[in-house]
PASEBA-1860 file (N, C-alpha, C; in nm, 3 decimals):
! residues 245
1> XXXXXXXX> 1.179/1.732/-0.679/1.030/1.695/-0.639/1.050/1.544/-0.600 ~ 0.997/1.519/-0.478/0.986/1.390/-0.418/0.878/1.352/-0.349 ~ 0.825/1.217/-0.366/0.722/1.162/-0.290/0.776/1.072/-0.187 ~ 0.737/1.112/-0.055/0.774/1.035/0.054/0.661/0.934/0.110 ~ 0.681/0.816/0.116/0.590/0.726/0.162/0.625/0.706/0.314 ~ 0.536/0.752/0.393/0.566/0.763/0.537/0.474/0.669/0.620 ~ 0.525/0.604/0.701/0.448/0.507/0.793/0.414/0.599/0.921 ~ 0.289/0.591/0.945/0.229/0.676/1.050/0.234/0.598/1.192
9> XXXXXXXX> 0.261/0.475/1.185/0.274/0.389/1.307/0.132/0.328/1.343 ~ 0.104/0.253/1.451/0.009/0.183/1.491/-0.111/0.259/1.537 ~ -0.108/0.402/1.572/-0.217/0.468/1.620/-0.188/0.585/1.708 ~ -0.113/0.551/1.817/-0.074/0.661/1.906/0.000/0.767/1.828 ~ -0.034/0.878/1.824/0.028/0.989/1.743/0.185/1.006/1.787 ~ 0.221/0.969/1.916/0.353/0.978/1.961/0.447/0.862/1.886 ~ 0.386/0.765/1.828/0.459/0.656/1.778/0.510/0.670/1.627 ~ 0.479/0.784/1.569/0.533/0.814/1.443/0.683/0.843/1.463
17> XXXXXXXX> 0.768/0.816/1.373/0.927/0.841/1.391/0.950/1.003/1.380 ~ 1.061/1.033/1.436/1.112/1.169/1.422/1.119/1.201/1.268 ~ 1.176/1.117/1.197/1.197/1.139/1.056/1.062/1.180/0.976 ~ 0.970/1.087/1.021/0.830/1.102/0.965/0.783/1.243/0.999 ~ 0.794/1.292/1.125/0.737/1.416/1.160/0.810/1.527/1.086 ~ 0.936/1.526/1.070/1.013/1.619/1.000/0.972/1.633/0.853 ~ 0.948/1.522/0.793/0.915/1.501/0.650/0.762/1.577/0.633 ~ 0.677/1.559/0.728/0.551/1.613/0.732/0.550/1.766/0.736
25> XXXXXXXX> 0.649/1.807/0.817/0.651/1.949/0.837/0.703/2.019/0.709 ~ 0.748/1.956/0.620/0.815/2.010/0.483/0.717/1.997/0.374 ~ 0.612/1.922/0.406/0.530/1.881/0.298/0.439/1.983/0.230 ~ 0.419/1.992/0.106/0.336/2.085/0.040/0.201/2.006/0.021 ~ 0.202/1.871/0.011/0.068/1.798/-0.009/0.094/1.672/0.084 ~ -0.026/1.630/0.144/-0.024/1.517/0.226/-0.151/1.431/0.172 ~ -0.112/1.306/0.126/-0.210/1.226/0.075/-0.225/1.097/0.168 ~ -0.333/1.103/0.237/-0.356/1.007/0.364/-0.455/0.908/0.361
33> XXXXXXXX> -0.442/0.789/0.430/-0.543/0.685/0.439/-0.634/0.732/0.558 ~ -0.720/0.631/0.585/-0.811/0.632/0.710/-0.727/0.607/0.830 ~ -0.656/0.714/0.877/-0.561/0.696/0.992/-0.626/0.668/1.118 ~ -0.556/0.586/1.199/-0.611/0.554/1.335/-0.603/0.682/1.421 ~ -0.515/0.777/1.380/-0.519/0.905/1.461/-0.476/1.020/1.369 ~ -0.579/1.092/1.335/-0.554/1.223/1.254/-0.480/1.329/1.324 ~ -0.439/1.317/1.444/-0.358/1.408/1.511/-0.217/1.438/1.444 ~ -0.182/1.315/1.376/-0.047/1.316/1.313/-0.044/1.419/1.199
41> XXXXXXXX> -0.172/1.446/1.141/-0.181/1.538/1.034/-0.145/1.692/1.072 ~ -0.149/1.726/1.193/-0.112/1.840/1.251/0.021/1.883/1.229 ~ 0.124/1.788/1.201/0.251/1.811/1.183/0.276/1.889/1.053 ~ 0.182/1.851/0.958/0.172/1.930/0.824/0.069/2.026/0.802 ~ 0.080/2.133/0.907/-0.030/2.217/0.922/-0.048/2.301/0.796 ~ 0.049/2.331/0.718/0.050/2.409/0.605/0.031/2.346/0.465 ~ 0.029/2.208/0.479/0.001/2.134/0.349/-0.128/2.122/0.308 ~ -0.144/2.106/0.174/-0.275/2.057/0.128/-0.316/1.911/0.157
49> XXXXXXXX> -0.428/1.872/0.200/-0.466/1.750/0.256/-0.549/1.679/0.165 ~ -0.521/1.550/0.104/-0.606/1.472/0.020/-0.638/1.340/0.081 ~ -0.760/1.320/0.119/-0.802/1.201/0.186/-0.823/1.088/0.071 ~ -0.773/0.972/0.090/-0.797/0.868/-0.021/-0.852/0.738/0.052 ~ -0.905/0.750/0.174/-0.972/0.642/0.232/-0.883/0.521/0.278 ~ -0.914/0.405/0.229/-0.865/0.278/0.274/-0.893/0.227/0.404 ~ -1.021/0.185/0.428/-1.080/0.133/0.550/-1.124/-0.014/0.505 ~ -1.130/-0.096/0.603/-1.168/-0.237/0.585/-1.298/-0.243/0.490
57> XXXXXXXX> -1.290/-0.294/0.380/-1.396/-0.316/0.290/-1.471/-0.182/0.243 ~ -1.410/-0.076/0.274/-1.466/0.054/0.240/-1.358/0.138/0.185 ~ -1.331/0.132/0.056/-1.217/0.206/-0.008/-1.276/0.321/-0.073 ~ -1.245/0.452/-0.032/-1.296/0.574/-0.077/-1.225/0.588/-0.220 ~ -1.103/0.545/-0.240/-1.032/0.562/-0.375/-0.987/0.424/-0.413 ~ -0.991/0.384/-0.527/-0.925/0.262/-0.566/-0.778/0.284/-0.579 ~ -0.691/0.172/-0.569/-0.559/0.195/-0.580/-0.507/0.264/-0.698 ~ -0.567/0.228/-0.813/-0.529/0.286/-0.937/-0.543/0.447/-0.933
65> XXXXXXXX> -0.666/0.490/-0.867/-0.694/0.629/-0.864/-0.588/0.692/-0.748 ~ -0.557/0.620/-0.657/-0.451/0.681/-0.564/-0.307/0.701/-0.634 ~ -0.293/0.594/-0.713/-0.153/0.615/-0.800/-0.154/0.732/-0.886 ~ -0.269/0.757/-0.953/-0.285/0.874/-1.039/-0.260/0.997/-0.950 ~ -0.326/1.007/-0.829/-0.308/1.124/-0.760/-0.157/1.139/-0.711 ~ -0.098/1.045/-0.678/0.046/1.051/-0.638/0.129/1.099/-0.765 ~ 0.109/1.048/-0.877/0.163/1.101/-0.996/0.143/1.234/-1.029 ~ 0.020/1.273/-1.019/-0.020/1.428/-1.051/0.047/1.520/-0.957
73> XXXXXXXX> 0.040/1.491/-0.812/0.098/1.571/-0.716/0.245/1.573/-0.710 ~ 0.298/1.447/-0.749/0.453/1.438/-0.741/0.512/1.514/-0.860 ~ 0.437/1.527/-0.959/0.499/1.605/-1.078/0.484/1.762/-1.051 ~ 0.401/1.817/-0.962/0.366/1.935/-0.945/0.405/2.004/-0.813 ~ 0.456/1.921/-0.725/0.496/1.990/-0.584/0.640/1.931/-0.542 ~ 0.701/2.012/-0.471/0.839/1.988/-0.426/0.832/1.868/-0.336 ~ 0.761/1.864/-0.221/0.744/1.759/-0.130/0.606/1.704/-0.106 ~ 0.573/1.595/-0.141/0.462/1.521/-0.139/0.475/1.401/-0.041
81> XXXXXXXX> 0.377/1.388/0.059/0.382/1.282/0.159/0.270/1.191/0.132 ~ 0.297/1.063/0.120/0.176/0.946/0.103/0.198/0.898/0.247 ~ 0.103/0.936/0.333/0.089/0.903/0.468/0.012/0.768/0.491 ~ 0.062/0.672/0.554/-0.006/0.533/0.552/0.001/0.493/0.693 ~ -0.104/0.436/0.746/-0.105/0.372/0.871/-0.004/0.264/0.883 ~ 0.056/0.238/1.006/0.158/0.137/1.041/0.282/0.162/0.957 ~ 0.324/0.063/0.873/0.440/0.072/0.794/0.392/0.068/0.644 ~ 0.455/0.131/0.545/0.406/0.133/0.421/0.421/0.005/0.342
89> XXXXXXXX> 0.505/-0.074/0.394/0.533/-0.206/0.328/0.471/-0.335/0.392 ~ 0.392/-0.322/0.499/0.313/-0.433/0.563/0.191/-0.414/0.530 ~ 0.142/-0.481/0.428/-0.004/-0.485/0.373/-0.026/-0.341/0.349 ~ 0.049/-0.248/0.302/0.029/-0.102/0.284/0.016/-0.074/0.144 ~ 0.047/-0.170/0.062/0.066/-0.157/-0.102/0.153/-0.042/-0.147 ~ 0.259/-0.021/-0.061/0.357/0.072/-0.079/0.446/0.034/-0.191 ~ 0.457/-0.097/-0.218/0.524/-0.132/-0.336/0.473/-0.109/-0.470 ~ 0.334/-0.107/-0.475/0.267/-0.077/-0.587/0.282/0.086/-0.631
97> XXXXXXXX> 0.285/0.149/-0.522/0.280/0.302/-0.538/0.417/0.335/-0.586 ~ 0.525/0.274/-0.525/0.656/0.301/-0.578/0.680/0.256/-0.722 ~ 0.620/0.157/-0.763/0.646/0.111/-0.914/0.559/0.216/-1.003 ~ 0.448/0.267/-0.960/0.382/0.372/-1.030/0.474/0.485/-1.038 ~ 0.533/0.538/-0.926/0.617/0.650/-0.933/0.746/0.638/-1.018 ~ 0.813/0.519/-1.025/0.923/0.486/-1.109/0.883/0.489/-1.243 ~ 0.776/0.434/-1.289/0.716/0.438/-1.429/0.707/0.578/-1.476 ~ 0.684/0.683/-1.397/0.661/0.808/-1.437/0.782/0.902/-1.389
105> XXXXXXXX> 0.913/0.834/-1.375/1.031/0.906/-1.339/1.014/1.014/-1.235 ~ 0.948/0.970/-1.125/0.922/1.061/-1.007/1.008/0.984/-0.884 ~ 1.099/1.075/-0.830/1.169/1.027/-0.715/1.094/1.012/-0.586 ~ 1.137/0.913/-0.512/1.058/0.885/-0.387/1.170/0.846/-0.281 ~ 1.112/0.843/-0.159/1.187/0.794/-0.042/1.084/0.720/0.052 ~ 1.129/0.622/0.116/1.024/0.542/0.203/1.090/0.564/0.364 ~ 0.996/0.614/0.441/1.029/0.648/0.579/0.935/0.531/0.658 ~ 1.011/0.438/0.711/0.953/0.318/0.778/0.843/0.373/0.898
113> XXXXXXXX> 0.754/0.287/0.928/0.677/0.318/1.035/0.676/0.191/1.114 ~ 0.617/0.203/1.245/0.591/0.085/1.340/0.470/0.016/1.294 ~ 0.493/-0.104/1.242/0.381/-0.181/1.209/0.294/-0.221/1.325 ~ 0.164/-0.211/1.297/0.081/-0.261/1.422/0.094/-0.407/1.454 ~ 0.131/-0.484/1.367/0.151/-0.636/1.382/0.254/-0.656/1.500 ~ 0.348/-0.574/1.512/0.447/-0.594/1.629/0.433/-0.491/1.731 ~ 0.405/-0.358/1.681/0.395/-0.240/1.773/0.286/-0.248/1.877 ~ 0.173/-0.303/1.827/0.052/-0.299/1.920/0.080/-0.418/2.021
121> XXXXXXXX> 0.114/-0.539/1.997/0.156/-0.629/2.100/0.254/-0.590/2.207 ~ 0.364/-0.515/2.139/0.468/-0.482/2.221/0.421/-0.375/2.319 ~ 0.336/-0.270/2.285/0.295/-0.173/2.361/0.221/-0.227/2.477 ~ 0.160/-0.344/2.480/0.088/-0.407/2.601/0.183/-0.479/2.677 ~ 0.291/-0.520/2.615/0.384/-0.624/2.707/0.357/-0.766/2.644 ~ 0.299/-0.779/2.538/0.272/-0.916/2.480/0.390/-0.937/2.382 ~ 0.484/-1.031/2.425/0.591/-1.061/2.346/0.560/-1.149/2.223 ~ 0.576/-1.115/2.103/0.548/-1.199/1.995/0.652/-1.326/1.973
129> XXXXXXXX> 0.772/-1.303/2.038/0.860/-1.408/2.050/0.911/-1.417/2.200 ~ 0.932/-1.549/2.247/0.961/-1.563/2.383/1.054/-1.702/2.408 ~ 1.155/-1.685/2.466/1.236/-1.802/2.473/1.167/-1.909/2.529 ~ 1.197/-2.032/2.469/1.128/-2.152/2.511/0.971/-2.171/2.480 ~ 0.925/-2.066/2.432/0.770/-2.060/2.390/0.754/-2.023/2.239 ~ 0.817/-1.916/2.200/0.813/-1.887/2.041/0.936/-1.830/2.003 ~ 1.003/-1.900/1.902/1.120/-1.861/1.836/1.107/-1.797/1.696 ~ 0.971/-1.793/1.666/0.935/-1.739/1.526/0.795/-1.681/1.529
137> XXXXXXXX> 0.770/-1.583/1.434/0.635/-1.542/1.417/0.615/-1.506/1.267 ~ 0.488/-1.525/1.220/0.444/-1.496/1.101/0.338/-1.394/1.088 ~ 0.346/-1.281/1.011/0.234/-1.185/0.997/0.168/-1.222/0.871 ~ 0.024/-1.224/0.878/-0.057/-1.283/0.766/-0.180/-1.179/0.744 ~ -0.213/-1.163/0.619/-0.338/-1.091/0.602/-0.464/-1.177/0.628 ~ -0.569/-1.133/0.679/-0.687/-1.221/0.717/-0.783/-1.188/0.599 ~ -0.742/-1.094/0.505/-0.841/-1.071/0.405/-0.762/-1.065/0.268 ~ -0.749/-1.186/0.213/-0.658/-1.180/0.086/-0.752/-1.126/-0.028
145> XXXXXXXX> -0.681/-1.078/-0.121/-0.744/-1.008/-0.252/-0.833/-1.131/-0.307 ~ -0.970/-1.107/-0.306/-1.062/-1.210/-0.368/-1.041/-1.235/-0.510 ~ -0.984/-1.132/-0.578/-0.954/-1.133/-0.733/-0.847/-1.218/-0.760 ~ -0.765/-1.264/-0.672/-0.645/-1.342/-0.710/-0.684/-1.469/-0.760 ~ -0.623/-1.530/-0.859/-0.651/-1.662/-0.915/-0.593/-1.776/-0.829 ~ -0.486/-1.738/-0.762/-0.434/-1.842/-0.676/-0.411/-1.807/-0.538 ~ -0.475/-1.861/-0.428/-0.469/-1.819/-0.306/-0.323/-1.851/-0.238 ~ -0.268/-1.739/-0.174/-0.132/-1.782/-0.114/-0.147/-1.802/0.042
153> XXXXXXXX> -0.267/-1.765/0.100/-0.274/-1.787/0.237/-0.334/-1.931/0.254 ~ -0.249/-2.021/0.312/-0.298/-2.166/0.327/-0.329/-2.200/0.479 ~ -0.282/-2.110/0.556/-0.300/-2.116/0.711/-0.238/-2.252/0.765 ~ -0.135/-2.314/0.703/-0.056/-2.409/0.744/0.082/-2.365/0.792 ~ 0.097/-2.231/0.847/0.225/-2.174/0.874/0.273/-2.254/1.012 ~ 0.418/-2.268/1.011/0.478/-2.325/1.122/0.535/-2.241/1.211 ~ 0.524/-2.111/1.193/0.587/-2.032/1.292/0.502/-2.046/1.447 ~ 0.560/-2.015/1.540/0.510/-2.033/1.673/0.406/-1.945/1.699
161> XXXXXXXX> 0.406/-1.816/1.648/0.325/-1.712/1.673/0.261/-1.667/1.547 ~ 0.121/-1.654/1.520/0.063/-1.599/1.408/0.002/-1.469/1.444 ~ 0.034/-1.364/1.372/-0.027/-1.227/1.368/-0.115/-1.206/1.247 ~ -0.236/-1.187/1.278/-0.325/-1.161/1.159/-0.384/-1.028/1.163 ~ -0.342/-0.955/1.052/-0.396/-0.822/1.030/-0.520/-0.835/0.932 ~ -0.611/-0.731/0.947/-0.737/-0.735/0.863/-0.817/-0.860/0.866 ~ -0.823/-0.911/0.992/-0.887/-1.063/0.991/-1.007/-1.073/1.075 ~ -1.079/-0.951/1.093/-1.196/-0.965/1.186/-1.307/-1.012/1.108
169> XXXXXXXX> -1.323/-0.958/0.966/-1.427/-0.991/0.892/-1.449/-1.142/0.849 ~ -1.325/-1.199/0.841/-1.332/-1.350/0.803/-1.272/-1.437/0.926 ~ -1.290/-1.383/1.054/-1.251/-1.464/1.158/-1.293/-1.609/1.171 ~ -1.425/-1.622/1.150/-1.468/-1.766/1.168/-1.408/-1.841/1.069 ~ -1.407/-1.815/0.940/-1.349/-1.894/0.838/-1.205/-1.915/0.857 ~ -1.124/-1.815/0.894/-0.989/-1.817/0.912/-0.953/-1.912/1.025 ~ -1.016/-1.907/1.141/-0.965/-1.984/1.262/-1.021/-2.128/1.224 ~ -1.113/-2.147/1.150/-1.149/-2.286/1.116/-1.048/-2.346/1.042
177> XXXXXXXX> -0.994/-2.274/0.946/-0.871/-2.327/0.864/-0.760/-2.353/0.949 ~ -0.723/-2.259/1.030/-0.613/-2.271/1.123/-0.621/-2.403/1.209 ~ -0.742/-2.434/1.262/-0.766/-2.545/1.330/-0.732/-2.685/1.268 ~ -0.727/-2.672/1.142/-0.683/-2.804/1.050/-0.539/-2.830/1.099 ~ -0.453/-2.729/1.139/-0.316/-2.744/1.160/-0.268/-2.725/1.312 ~ -0.367/-2.664/1.393/-0.335/-2.631/1.542/-0.447/-2.682/1.623 ~ -0.416/-2.705/1.752/-0.520/-2.736/1.838/-0.629/-2.636/1.857 ~ -0.748/-2.667/1.877/-0.863/-2.585/1.892/-0.846/-2.498/2.034
185> XXXXXXXX> -0.762/-2.557/2.115/-0.745/-2.488/2.249/-0.621/-2.386/2.240 ~ -0.561/-2.363/2.121/-0.451/-2.257/2.104/-0.514/-2.122/2.150 ~ -0.433/-2.059/2.239/-0.482/-1.923/2.296/-0.493/-1.819/2.178 ~ -0.572/-1.720/2.187/-0.584/-1.623/2.091/-0.610/-1.483/2.187 ~ -0.544/-1.378/2.126/-0.577/-1.257/2.191/-0.609/-1.166/2.072 ~ -0.712/-1.084/2.093/-0.763/-0.993/1.994/-0.736/-0.849/2.057 ~ -0.672/-0.753/1.987/-0.650/-0.614/2.040/-0.731/-0.521/1.955 ~ -0.818/-0.462/2.000/-0.900/-0.356/1.923/-0.834/-0.218/1.960
193> XXXXXXXX> -0.838/-0.143/1.837/-0.784/-0.002/1.854/-0.653/0.015/1.940 ~ -0.561/-0.081/1.912/-0.426/-0.087/1.978/-0.354/0.054/1.987 ~ -0.309/0.078/2.098/-0.222/0.210/2.148/-0.318/0.321/2.156 ~ -0.448/0.321/2.149/-0.536/0.425/2.152/-0.608/0.422/2.281 ~ -0.674/0.526/2.329/-0.740/0.536/2.446/-0.852/0.448/2.474 ~ -0.916/0.396/2.356/-1.024/0.302/2.355/-0.985/0.165/2.314 ~ -0.867/0.147/2.351/-0.807/0.002/2.330/-0.887/-0.106/2.401 ~ -0.891/-0.217/2.348/-0.972/-0.329/2.416/-0.909/-0.457/2.381
201> XXXXXXXX> -0.901/-0.543/2.487/-0.834/-0.684/2.476/-0.944/-0.784/2.490 ~ -0.939/-0.887/2.402/-1.026/-1.002/2.411/-0.960/-1.125/2.407 ~ -0.974/-1.213/2.504/-0.897/-1.336/2.500/-0.995/-1.451/2.453 ~ -0.939/-1.549/2.410/-1.016/-1.677/2.372/-0.923/-1.778/2.316 ~ -0.986/-1.883/2.242/-0.914/-1.984/2.179/-0.951/-1.992/2.029 ~ -0.887/-2.072/1.956/-0.923/-2.072/1.811/-1.061/-2.114/1.805 ~ -1.115/-2.208/1.897/-1.248/-2.264/1.883/-1.346/-2.168/1.914 ~ -1.330/-2.063/2.002/-1.441/-1.977/2.054/-1.414/-1.839/2.004
209> XXXXXXXX> -1.308/-1.781/1.960/-1.282/-1.645/1.943/-1.379/-1.584/1.848 ~ -1.410/-1.666/1.747/-1.498/-1.614/1.637/-1.647/-1.582/1.675 ~ -1.690/-1.637/1.796/-1.811/-1.616/1.845/-1.817/-1.486/1.946 ~ -1.710/-1.423/1.957/-1.706/-1.303/2.043/-1.730/-1.180/1.957 ~ -1.784/-1.077/2.040/-1.800/-0.958/1.959/-1.681/-0.878/1.952 ~ -1.638/-0.851/1.829/-1.503/-0.784/1.796/-1.534/-0.681/1.694 ~ -1.489/-0.557/1.731/-1.487/-0.434/1.624/-1.356/-0.409/1.563 ~ -1.359/-0.349/1.455/-1.251/-0.311/1.379/-1.198/-0.174/1.421
217> XXXXXXXX> -1.075/-0.125/1.394/-0.969/-0.215/1.354/-0.913/-0.296/1.471 ~ -0.864/-0.428/1.445/-0.819/-0.512/1.553/-0.714/-0.609/1.477 ~ -0.615/-0.650/1.563/-0.534/-0.753/1.525/-0.546/-0.881/1.605 ~ -0.513/-0.999/1.548/-0.528/-1.122/1.619/-0.394/-1.173/1.649 ~ -0.352/-1.213/1.758/-0.234/-1.288/1.797/-0.267/-1.420/1.832 ~ -0.212/-1.528/1.761/-0.232/-1.672/1.794/-0.121/-1.745/1.844 ~ -0.122/-1.796/1.947/0.003/-1.886/1.993/0.022/-1.880/2.153 ~ 0.117/-1.956/2.186/0.146/-1.972/2.331/0.187/-1.838/2.400
225> XXXXXXXX> 0.240/-1.754/2.320/0.280/-1.620/2.380/0.153/-1.552/2.441 ~ 0.038/-1.579/2.405/-0.073/-1.529/2.465/-0.092/-1.555/2.615 ~ -0.062/-1.682/2.646/-0.052/-1.721/2.787/0.065/-1.659/2.877 ~ 0.181/-1.628/2.799/0.291/-1.559/2.858/0.239/-1.403/2.892 ~ 0.160/-1.354/2.805/0.104/-1.217/2.829/0.009/-1.209/2.935 ~ -0.080/-1.319/2.945/-0.176/-1.315/3.050/-0.093/-1.314/3.191 ~ 0.013/-1.401/3.202/0.087/-1.387/3.316/0.149/-1.241/3.355 ~ 0.194/-1.195/3.247/0.250/-1.053/3.262/0.129/-0.956/3.307
233> XXXXXXXX> 0.020/-0.973/3.255/-0.095/-0.878/3.287/-0.132/-0.910/3.431 ~ -0.143/-1.028/3.466/-0.181/-1.067/3.605/-0.081/-1.009/3.697 ~ 0.050/-1.022/3.666/0.156/-0.953/3.771/0.147/-0.802/3.779 ~ 0.114/-0.748/3.664/0.097/-0.604/3.663/-0.032/-0.557/3.767 ~ -0.123/-0.642/3.754/-0.245/-0.611/3.840/-0.215/-0.626/3.982 ~ -0.153/-0.743/4.009/-0.110/-0.776/4.146/-0.022/-0.658/4.204 ~ 0.085/-0.618/4.117/0.175/-0.511/4.163/0.093/-0.381/4.193 ~ -0.005/-0.349/4.101/-0.091/-0.226/4.121/-0.162/-0.237/4.255
241> XXXXX> -0.221/-0.360/4.287/-0.290/-0.371/4.395/-0.209/-0.363/4.532 ~ -0.093/-0.416/4.519/0.001/-0.392/4.634/0.035/-0.256/4.666 ~ 0.051/-0.168/4.564/0.079/-0.034/4.590/-0.036/0.034/4.647 ~ -0.147/-0.006/4.639/-0.273/0.066/4.684/-0.287/0.024/4.834 ~ -0.237/-0.092/4.878/-0.242/-0.129/5.007/-0.172/-0.049/5.116
END
């Protein structure tokens, strides 16, 4: 009896790993979040499906309830898959779920997934690092647990590129704090529904991005790499126009 924590990737159903697909095919039960693309569930056609939610500010099940479901199903089934968007350990609370399984003597295995923090920018051709422009990047939650006694997100990060997940709801407050440490003209790129057909890209700066209409799910990329991406994007457009002539 094993519980597999599987990363579903950033959205495009073809971006789940081959190992993730193979585990889903063997699953008796699939416990899944609010996935960007439910086409992935088709790999586990014969498995029982249990939806546990997890959408920005709208959790269908509390984490403690999810842990109880994992324990119950893990004790009564040969192969249980806990399917999570992106990667299980990048703001996916996979560590909490593993600790609950360990406490109940249930074996587990983690199957990594492509995190949206890197996979989505990369799919566009937006390099989160770029020689002479960005030699480091930091991935940050834009929605820190409000119940925490001590805030860990200070927004004084020194990495060249900041990648913010779950940051749309607090975008005005967060960018205001970042501007205490970075120029208000720092370029920002917001990517809605990354890797999906309804993907949308919004450009701005720290000073004005908060005033633009942005829908979830979306990630924010802050730093000079955004200008590098603009050049790449412009070059692609020019190349496409040349082919039409």
